VEXGU-749337 format. One record per residue (C-alpha): x, y, z; residue number from 1. Coordinates in nm, 3 decimals. Example, Ala and Ser with C-alpha at 12.3 -4.5 7.8 and 13.67 -1.06 7.14 Angstrom:
<r xx="1.230" yy="-0.450" zz="0.780" pos="1"/>
<r xx="1.367" yy="-0.106" zz="0.714" pos="2"/>
END
This chain:
<r xx="2.545" yy="0.246" zz="-6.923" pos="1"/>
<r xx="2.587" yy="0.618" zz="-6.894" pos="2"/>
<r xx="2.798" yy="0.737" zz="-7.191" pos="3"/>
<r xx="2.781" yy="1.107" zz="-7.074" pos="4"/>
<r xx="3.128" yy="1.277" zz="-6.970" pos="5"/>
<r xx="3.286" yy="1.618" zz="-6.930" pos="6"/>
<r xx="3.628" yy="1.766" zz="-7.098" pos="7"/>
<r xx="3.797" yy="1.949" zz="-6.828" pos="8"/>
<r xx="3.715" yy="2.277" zz="-7.000" pos="9"/>
<r xx="3.342" yy="2.168" zz="-6.940" pos="10"/>
<r xx="3.373" yy="2.229" zz="-6.580" pos="11"/>
<r xx="3.713" yy="2.357" zz="-6.521" pos="12"/>
<r xx="3.608" yy="2.603" zz="-6.244" pos="13"/>
<r xx="3.426" yy="2.307" zz="-6.064" pos="14"/>
<r xx="3.711" yy="2.076" zz="-6.131" pos="15"/>
<r xx="3.979" yy="2.300" zz="-5.974" pos="16"/>
<r xx="3.747" yy="2.370" zz="-5.670" pos="17"/>
<r xx="3.659" yy="2.030" zz="-5.600" pos="18"/>
<r xx="4.041" yy="1.940" zz="-5.674" pos="19"/>
<r xx="4.173" yy="2.186" zz="-5.379" pos="20"/>
<r xx="3.887" yy="2.048" zz="-5.130" pos="21"/>
<r xx="4.013" yy="1.702" zz="-5.235" pos="22"/>
<r xx="4.402" yy="1.769" zz="-5.139" pos="23"/>
<r xx="4.306" yy="1.830" zz="-4.759" pos="24"/>
<r xx="4.181" yy="1.500" zz="-4.745" pos="25"/>
<r xx="4.489" yy="1.361" zz="-4.866" pos="26"/>
<r xx="4.728" yy="1.570" zz="-4.661" pos="27"/>
<r xx="4.567" yy="1.476" zz="-4.335" pos="28"/>
<r xx="4.675" yy="1.114" zz="-4.467" pos="29"/>
<r xx="5.023" yy="1.272" zz="-4.517" pos="30"/>
<r xx="5.055" yy="1.392" zz="-4.170" pos="31"/>
<r xx="4.895" yy="1.110" zz="-4.000" pos="32"/>
<r xx="4.942" yy="0.765" zz="-4.183" pos="33"/>
<r xx="5.233" yy="0.532" zz="-4.156" pos="34"/>
<r xx="5.427" yy="0.565" zz="-4.509" pos="35"/>
<r xx="5.467" yy="0.324" zz="-4.826" pos="36"/>
<r xx="5.554" yy="0.265" zz="-5.069" pos="37"/>
<r xx="5.481" yy="0.455" zz="-5.400" pos="38"/>
<r xx="5.280" yy="0.696" zz="-5.207" pos="39"/>
<r xx="4.998" yy="0.456" zz="-5.161" pos="40"/>
<r xx="4.916" yy="0.582" zz="-4.742" pos="41"/>
<r xx="4.814" yy="0.917" zz="-4.906" pos="42"/>
<r xx="4.594" yy="0.783" zz="-5.157" pos="43"/>
<r xx="4.180" yy="0.795" zz="-5.148" pos="44"/>
<r xx="3.925" yy="0.532" zz="-5.196" pos="45"/>
<r xx="3.651" yy="0.535" zz="-5.430" pos="46"/>
<r xx="3.289" yy="0.449" zz="-5.295" pos="47"/>
<r xx="2.953" yy="0.474" zz="-5.412" pos="48"/>
<r xx="2.911" yy="0.796" zz="-5.266" pos="49"/>
<r xx="3.222" yy="0.978" zz="-5.338" pos="50"/>
<r xx="3.581" yy="0.961" zz="-5.235" pos="51"/>
<r xx="3.655" yy="0.834" zz="-4.866" pos="52"/>
<r xx="4.033" yy="0.817" zz="-4.673" pos="53"/>
<r xx="3.986" yy="0.486" zz="-4.541" pos="54"/>
<r xx="4.091" yy="0.485" zz="-4.175" pos="55"/>
<r xx="4.311" yy="0.732" zz="-4.038" pos="56"/>
<r xx="4.551" yy="0.715" zz="-3.719" pos="57"/>
<r xx="4.382" yy="0.976" zz="-3.484" pos="58"/>
<r xx="4.447" yy="1.136" zz="-3.178" pos="59"/>
<r xx="4.200" yy="0.924" zz="-2.917" pos="60"/>
<r xx="4.013" yy="0.740" zz="-3.172" pos="61"/>
<r xx="4.052" yy="0.669" zz="-3.533" pos="62"/>
<r xx="3.858" yy="0.867" zz="-3.795" pos="63"/>
<r xx="3.799" yy="0.853" zz="-4.145" pos="64"/>
<r xx="3.692" yy="1.154" zz="-4.402" pos="65"/>
<r xx="3.427" yy="1.128" zz="-4.665" pos="66"/>
<r xx="3.354" yy="1.359" zz="-4.938" pos="67"/>
<r xx="2.978" yy="1.260" zz="-5.007" pos="68"/>
<r xx="2.928" yy="1.357" zz="-5.366" pos="69"/>
<r xx="2.540" yy="1.272" zz="-5.316" pos="70"/>
<r xx="2.433" yy="1.454" zz="-5.053" pos="71"/>
<r xx="2.716" yy="1.667" zz="-5.141" pos="72"/>
<r xx="2.875" yy="1.681" zz="-4.831" pos="73"/>
<r xx="3.206" yy="1.636" zz="-4.598" pos="74"/>
<r xx="3.133" yy="1.377" zz="-4.359" pos="75"/>
<r xx="3.403" yy="1.300" zz="-4.019" pos="76"/>
<r xx="3.350" yy="1.011" zz="-3.814" pos="77"/>
<r xx="3.546" yy="0.854" zz="-3.527" pos="78"/>
<r xx="3.582" yy="0.509" zz="-3.341" pos="79"/>
<r xx="3.376" yy="0.667" zz="-3.080" pos="80"/>
<r xx="3.099" yy="0.780" zz="-3.313" pos="81"/>
<r xx="3.132" yy="1.121" zz="-3.299" pos="82"/>
<r xx="3.029" yy="1.203" zz="-3.591" pos="83"/>
<r xx="3.068" yy="1.608" zz="-3.776" pos="84"/>
<r xx="2.973" yy="1.726" zz="-4.152" pos="85"/>
<r xx="2.916" yy="2.033" zz="-4.348" pos="86"/>
<r xx="2.779" yy="2.102" zz="-4.675" pos="87"/>
<r xx="2.944" yy="2.114" zz="-5.034" pos="88"/>
<r xx="2.767" yy="2.426" zz="-5.223" pos="89"/>
<r xx="2.791" yy="2.689" zz="-5.486" pos="90"/>
<r xx="3.022" yy="2.980" zz="-5.379" pos="91"/>
<r xx="3.278" yy="2.802" zz="-5.073" pos="92"/>
<r xx="3.574" yy="2.922" zz="-5.124" pos="93"/>
<r xx="3.843" yy="2.672" zz="-5.093" pos="94"/>
<r xx="3.933" yy="2.924" zz="-4.797" pos="95"/>
<r xx="3.628" yy="2.860" zz="-4.616" pos="96"/>
<r xx="3.652" yy="2.510" zz="-4.699" pos="97"/>
<r xx="3.989" yy="2.512" zz="-4.519" pos="98"/>
<r xx="3.839" yy="2.712" zz="-4.212" pos="99"/>
<r xx="3.561" yy="2.429" zz="-4.160" pos="100"/>
<r xx="3.753" yy="2.143" zz="-4.257" pos="101"/>
<r xx="4.008" yy="2.225" zz="-3.980" pos="102"/>
<r xx="3.713" yy="2.312" zz="-3.708" pos="103"/>
<r xx="3.562" yy="1.942" zz="-3.798" pos="104"/>
<r xx="3.867" yy="1.800" zz="-3.729" pos="105"/>
<r xx="3.902" yy="1.971" zz="-3.413" pos="106"/>
<r xx="3.534" yy="1.822" zz="-3.330" pos="107"/>
<r xx="3.627" yy="1.451" zz="-3.351" pos="108"/>
<r xx="3.914" yy="1.543" zz="-3.161" pos="109"/>
<r xx="4.197" yy="1.516" zz="-3.445" pos="110"/>
<r xx="4.316" yy="1.823" zz="-3.473" pos="111"/>
<r xx="4.590" yy="1.823" zz="-3.741" pos="112"/>
<r xx="4.830" yy="2.095" zz="-3.934" pos="113"/>
<r xx="4.842" yy="2.039" zz="-4.257" pos="114"/>
<r xx="5.075" yy="2.184" zz="-4.520" pos="115"/>
<r xx="4.839" yy="2.457" zz="-4.681" pos="116"/>
<r xx="5.025" yy="2.462" zz="-5.030" pos="117"/>
<r xx="4.845" yy="2.304" zz="-5.313" pos="118"/>
<r xx="5.046" yy="2.043" zz="-5.463" pos="119"/>
<r xx="5.077" yy="1.939" zz="-5.814" pos="120"/>
<r xx="4.855" yy="2.219" zz="-5.952" pos="121"/>
<r xx="4.874" yy="2.440" zz="-6.225" pos="122"/>
<r xx="4.747" yy="2.761" zz="-6.005" pos="123"/>
<r xx="4.882" yy="2.689" zz="-5.689" pos="124"/>
<r xx="4.737" yy="2.916" zz="-5.405" pos="125"/>
<r xx="4.758" yy="2.870" zz="-4.974" pos="126"/>
<r xx="4.419" yy="2.711" zz="-4.902" pos="127"/>
<r xx="4.378" yy="2.954" zz="-4.640" pos="128"/>
<r xx="4.394" yy="3.223" zz="-4.856" pos="129"/>
<r xx="4.245" yy="3.074" zz="-5.179" pos="130"/>
<r xx="3.921" yy="3.288" zz="-5.271" pos="131"/>
<r xx="3.962" yy="3.265" zz="-5.587" pos="132"/>
<r xx="3.819" yy="2.883" zz="-5.602" pos="133"/>
<r xx="3.479" yy="2.862" zz="-5.498" pos="134"/>
<r xx="3.288" yy="2.703" zz="-5.775" pos="135"/>
<r xx="3.049" yy="2.406" zz="-5.675" pos="136"/>
<r xx="2.846" yy="2.261" zz="-6.003" pos="137"/>
<r xx="2.655" yy="1.996" zz="-5.854" pos="138"/>
<r xx="2.571" yy="1.794" zz="-6.194" pos="139"/>
<r xx="2.905" yy="1.853" zz="-6.341" pos="140"/>
<r xx="3.003" yy="1.675" zz="-5.992" pos="141"/>
<r xx="2.806" yy="1.380" zz="-6.012" pos="142"/>
<r xx="2.857" yy="1.318" zz="-6.378" pos="143"/>
<r xx="3.249" yy="1.294" zz="-6.268" pos="144"/>
<r xx="3.168" yy="1.065" zz="-5.984" pos="145"/>
<r xx="2.993" yy="0.862" zz="-6.224" pos="146"/>
<r xx="3.298" yy="0.858" zz="-6.504" pos="147"/>
<r xx="3.509" yy="0.757" zz="-6.202" pos="148"/>
<r xx="3.238" yy="0.463" zz="-6.130" pos="149"/>
<r xx="3.301" yy="0.340" zz="-6.432" pos="150"/>
<r xx="3.670" yy="0.378" zz="-6.474" pos="151"/>
<r xx="3.698" yy="0.227" zz="-6.176" pos="152"/>
<r xx="3.571" yy="-0.071" zz="-6.283" pos="153"/>
<r xx="3.710" yy="-0.097" zz="-6.612" pos="154"/>
<r xx="4.046" yy="-0.085" zz="-6.395" pos="155"/>
<r xx="3.930" yy="-0.335" zz="-6.196" pos="156"/>
<r xx="3.891" yy="-0.589" zz="-6.455" pos="157"/>
<r xx="4.221" yy="-0.548" zz="-6.586" pos="158"/>
<r xx="4.439" yy="-0.554" zz="-6.260" pos="159"/>
<r xx="4.259" yy="-0.856" zz="-6.115" pos="160"/>
<r xx="4.425" yy="-1.081" zz="-6.408" pos="161"/>
<r xx="4.733" yy="-1.034" zz="-6.246" pos="162"/>
<r xx="4.906" yy="-1.314" zz="-5.934" pos="163"/>
<r xx="5.162" yy="-1.070" zz="-5.886" pos="164"/>
<r xx="5.152" yy="-0.753" zz="-5.641" pos="165"/>
<r xx="4.890" yy="-0.486" zz="-5.781" pos="166"/>
<r xx="4.799" yy="-0.169" zz="-5.622" pos="167"/>
<r xx="4.435" yy="-0.002" zz="-5.632" pos="168"/>
<r xx="4.232" yy="0.113" zz="-5.825" pos="169"/>
<r xx="4.276" yy="0.470" zz="-5.591" pos="170"/>
<r xx="4.269" yy="0.833" zz="-5.613" pos="171"/>
<r xx="4.616" yy="1.015" zz="-5.582" pos="172"/>
<r xx="4.503" yy="1.366" zz="-5.404" pos="173"/>
<r xx="4.764" yy="1.592" zz="-5.617" pos="174"/>
<r xx="4.698" yy="1.482" zz="-5.923" pos="175"/>
<r xx="4.352" yy="1.403" zz="-5.962" pos="176"/>
<r xx="4.421" yy="1.032" zz="-6.136" pos="177"/>
<r xx="4.223" yy="0.706" zz="-6.043" pos="178"/>
<r xx="4.517" yy="0.502" zz="-6.031" pos="179"/>
<r xx="4.647" yy="0.110" zz="-6.025" pos="180"/>
<r xx="4.967" yy="-0.045" zz="-6.080" pos="181"/>
<r xx="5.083" yy="-0.380" zz="-6.144" pos="182"/>
<r xx="5.471" yy="-0.418" zz="-5.974" pos="183"/>
<r xx="5.747" yy="-0.666" zz="-6.108" pos="184"/>
<r xx="5.914" yy="-0.712" zz="-5.793" pos="185"/>
<r xx="6.251" yy="-0.539" zz="-5.959" pos="186"/>
<r xx="6.410" yy="-0.226" zz="-5.819" pos="187"/>
<r xx="6.465" yy="0.071" zz="-6.035" pos="188"/>
<r xx="6.508" yy="0.375" zz="-5.852" pos="189"/>
<r xx="6.407" yy="0.718" zz="-5.969" pos="190"/>
<r xx="6.774" yy="0.854" zz="-5.818" pos="191"/>
<r xx="6.681" yy="1.227" zz="-5.946" pos="192"/>
<r xx="6.688" yy="1.380" zz="-5.585" pos="193"/>
<r xx="6.303" yy="1.532" zz="-5.649" pos="194"/>
<r xx="6.106" yy="1.376" zz="-5.303" pos="195"/>
<r xx="5.800" yy="1.319" zz="-5.498" pos="196"/>
<r xx="5.920" yy="1.111" zz="-5.804" pos="197"/>
<r xx="6.182" yy="0.947" zz="-5.630" pos="198"/>
<r xx="5.934" yy="0.752" zz="-5.366" pos="199"/>
<r xx="5.673" yy="0.711" zz="-5.666" pos="200"/>
<r xx="5.940" yy="0.551" zz="-5.928" pos="201"/>
<r xx="6.128" yy="0.317" zz="-5.733" pos="202"/>
<r xx="6.024" yy="-0.022" zz="-5.868" pos="203"/>
<r xx="5.962" yy="-0.134" zz="-6.260" pos="204"/>
<r xx="5.589" yy="-0.158" zz="-6.274" pos="205"/>
<r xx="5.330" yy="-0.032" zz="-6.522" pos="206"/>
<r xx="5.059" yy="0.199" zz="-6.435" pos="207"/>
<r xx="4.714" yy="0.271" zz="-6.525" pos="208"/>
<r xx="4.459" yy="0.505" zz="-6.452" pos="209"/>
<r xx="4.166" yy="0.767" zz="-6.577" pos="210"/>
<r xx="4.264" yy="1.070" zz="-6.566" pos="211"/>
<r xx="4.034" yy="1.384" zz="-6.599" pos="212"/>
<r xx="4.220" yy="1.594" zz="-6.805" pos="213"/>
<r xx="4.345" yy="1.957" zz="-6.761" pos="214"/>
<r xx="4.411" yy="2.271" zz="-6.895" pos="215"/>
<r xx="4.674" yy="2.176" zz="-7.201" pos="216"/>
<r xx="4.455" yy="1.849" zz="-7.290" pos="217"/>
<r xx="4.103" yy="1.905" zz="-7.154" pos="218"/>
<r xx="3.964" yy="1.561" zz="-7.265" pos="219"/>
<r xx="3.910" yy="1.320" zz="-6.973" pos="220"/>
<r xx="4.145" yy="0.976" zz="-7.044" pos="221"/>
<r xx="4.253" yy="0.637" zz="-6.950" pos="222"/>
<r xx="4.617" yy="0.615" zz="-6.944" pos="223"/>
<r xx="4.876" yy="0.345" zz="-6.917" pos="224"/>
<r xx="5.260" yy="0.458" zz="-6.819" pos="225"/>
<r xx="5.562" yy="0.216" zz="-6.784" pos="226"/>
<r xx="5.801" yy="0.261" zz="-6.607" pos="227"/>
<r xx="6.123" yy="0.270" zz="-6.662" pos="228"/>
<r xx="5.980" yy="0.517" zz="-6.884" pos="229"/>
<r xx="5.961" yy="0.421" zz="-7.290" pos="230"/>
<r xx="5.950" yy="0.727" zz="-7.587" pos="231"/>
<r xx="5.981" yy="0.498" zz="-7.853" pos="232"/>
<r xx="5.750" yy="0.221" zz="-7.938" pos="233"/>
<r xx="6.094" yy="0.049" zz="-8.153" pos="234"/>
<r xx="5.836" yy="-0.057" zz="-8.455" pos="235"/>
<r xx="5.543" yy="-0.187" zz="-8.178" pos="236"/>
<r xx="5.266" yy="0.064" zz="-8.257" pos="237"/>
<r xx="5.078" yy="-0.154" zz="-8.498" pos="238"/>
<r xx="4.987" yy="-0.338" zz="-8.178" pos="239"/>
<r xx="4.785" yy="-0.046" zz="-7.993" pos="240"/>
<r xx="4.485" yy="-0.149" zz="-7.935" pos="241"/>
<r xx="4.155" yy="-0.030" zz="-8.017" pos="242"/>
<r xx="4.226" yy="0.150" zz="-8.309" pos="243"/>
<r xx="4.176" yy="0.524" zz="-8.147" pos="244"/>
<r xx="4.415" yy="0.471" zz="-7.858" pos="245"/>
<r xx="4.687" yy="0.633" zz="-7.928" pos="246"/>
<r xx="5.082" yy="0.639" zz="-7.772" pos="247"/>
<r xx="5.232" yy="1.013" zz="-7.666" pos="248"/>
<r xx="5.601" yy="0.997" zz="-7.664" pos="249"/>
<r xx="5.622" yy="1.360" zz="-7.511" pos="250"/>
<r xx="5.395" yy="1.232" zz="-7.221" pos="251"/>
<r xx="5.587" yy="0.866" zz="-7.241" pos="252"/>
<r xx="5.213" yy="0.759" zz="-7.183" pos="253"/>
<r xx="4.950" yy="0.535" zz="-7.417" pos="254"/>
<r xx="4.624" yy="0.711" zz="-7.362" pos="255"/>
<r xx="4.250" yy="0.654" zz="-7.460" pos="256"/>
<r xx="4.031" yy="0.898" zz="-7.436" pos="257"/>
<r xx="3.690" yy="0.812" zz="-7.225" pos="258"/>
<r xx="3.486" yy="0.959" zz="-7.541" pos="259"/>
<r xx="3.679" yy="0.761" zz="-7.755" pos="260"/>
<r xx="3.620" yy="0.428" zz="-7.496" pos="261"/>
<r xx="3.274" yy="0.516" zz="-7.487" pos="262"/>
<r xx="3.197" yy="0.537" zz="-7.844" pos="263"/>
<r xx="3.268" yy="0.150" zz="-7.908" pos="264"/>
<r xx="3.015" yy="-0.098" zz="-7.798" pos="265"/>
<r xx="3.157" yy="-0.256" zz="-7.534" pos="266"/>
<r xx="3.308" yy="0.024" zz="-7.324" pos="267"/>
<r xx="3.495" yy="-0.182" zz="-7.054" pos="268"/>
<r xx="3.661" yy="-0.447" zz="-7.342" pos="269"/>
<r xx="3.774" yy="-0.152" zz="-7.560" pos="270"/>
<r xx="3.967" yy="0.013" zz="-7.199" pos="271"/>
<r xx="4.040" yy="-0.370" zz="-7.140" pos="272"/>
<r xx="4.238" yy="-0.425" zz="-7.448" pos="273"/>
<r xx="4.372" yy="-0.090" zz="-7.459" pos="274"/>
<r xx="4.523" yy="-0.178" zz="-7.100" pos="275"/>
<r xx="4.669" yy="-0.524" zz="-7.204" pos="276"/>
<r xx="4.821" yy="-0.391" zz="-7.543" pos="277"/>
<r xx="5.032" yy="-0.111" zz="-7.371" pos="278"/>
<r xx="5.103" yy="-0.375" zz="-7.084" pos="279"/>
<r xx="5.242" yy="-0.600" zz="-7.383" pos="280"/>
<r xx="5.432" yy="-0.346" zz="-7.564" pos="281"/>
<r xx="5.616" yy="-0.261" zz="-7.260" pos="282"/>
<r xx="5.701" yy="-0.625" zz="-7.221" pos="283"/>
<r xx="5.862" yy="-0.609" zz="-7.572" pos="284"/>
<r xx="6.066" yy="-0.355" zz="-7.518" pos="285"/>
<r xx="6.216" yy="-0.437" zz="-7.122" pos="286"/>
<r xx="6.053" yy="-0.770" zz="-7.087" pos="287"/>
<r xx="6.019" yy="-0.861" zz="-6.642" pos="288"/>
<r xx="6.215" yy="-1.092" zz="-6.519" pos="289"/>
<r xx="5.920" yy="-1.315" zz="-6.328" pos="290"/>
<r xx="5.684" yy="-1.182" zz="-6.622" pos="291"/>
<r xx="5.521" yy="-1.607" zz="-6.640" pos="292"/>
<r xx="5.470" yy="-1.563" zz="-6.274" pos="293"/>
<r xx="5.299" yy="-1.252" zz="-6.250" pos="294"/>
<r xx="5.068" yy="-1.293" zz="-6.548" pos="295"/>
<r xx="4.997" yy="-1.673" zz="-6.446" pos="296"/>
<r xx="4.596" yy="-1.713" zz="-6.386" pos="297"/>
<r xx="4.440" yy="-1.794" zz="-6.060" pos="298"/>
<r xx="4.294" yy="-2.082" zz="-6.008" pos="299"/>
<r xx="4.000" yy="-2.020" zz="-5.739" pos="300"/>
<r xx="3.677" yy="-2.248" zz="-5.768" pos="301"/>
<r xx="3.349" yy="-2.108" zz="-5.813" pos="302"/>
END
């Protein structure tokens, strides 16, 4: 496997531009898709080519939008066979992307009005006014996508072990995370009157994912996030695996950087150890009621 990776600061201008592009795909789902717990209705799905919305309810026909990072284009298709696309290239500002994006939605028969304000972004600008973000480095985008293909397989391998309810891996457009969740089935309302968080945190679960970094922590990393949150491992620090994994009390998350994962002879096993040990530590601190059933192995015959 390819063991190359990008720190966020190595491609920040392109990363920020692509982040804004992909937010528009997610915001169309936010408007048109049936609501689901933990914002599952707005997530994007990884594909060999890039990221896809999956099927979205349309006006006259369902449609999907794909960000193809091999051909470097945005593709719109509807159930009537109509296809529209436009190219991704260096110099394409977020404002111009927004203009072409809205026009394409009209051309496939499903014009959609979205909130143009960037969400959960350190430097928010309205899409239709954003001429600051206009960088698109094809090689960087390709490597970022390849890192996601590795992360998707590693996360899926961990999540596949659970009999209980599991979501993902899928991409959250606000935080640029590729995320999976293992649910406990036990209610745990966030209760802070914050619309995004109140809907994201309403059940005890273990979230695991891959994140490309940000200006404050530029190293792309796998993470494990127990909810309800924990800030003290209560003497269980020695259980974190593999050796290069850490727990950040301020973030309330476990981290294994992509660079460290790829340094092991078996990177997939390193990620599996990391997520499993993070999950096990969470169970020592806040045990789930139905853990035995959730973790009972499946018995499908080959």
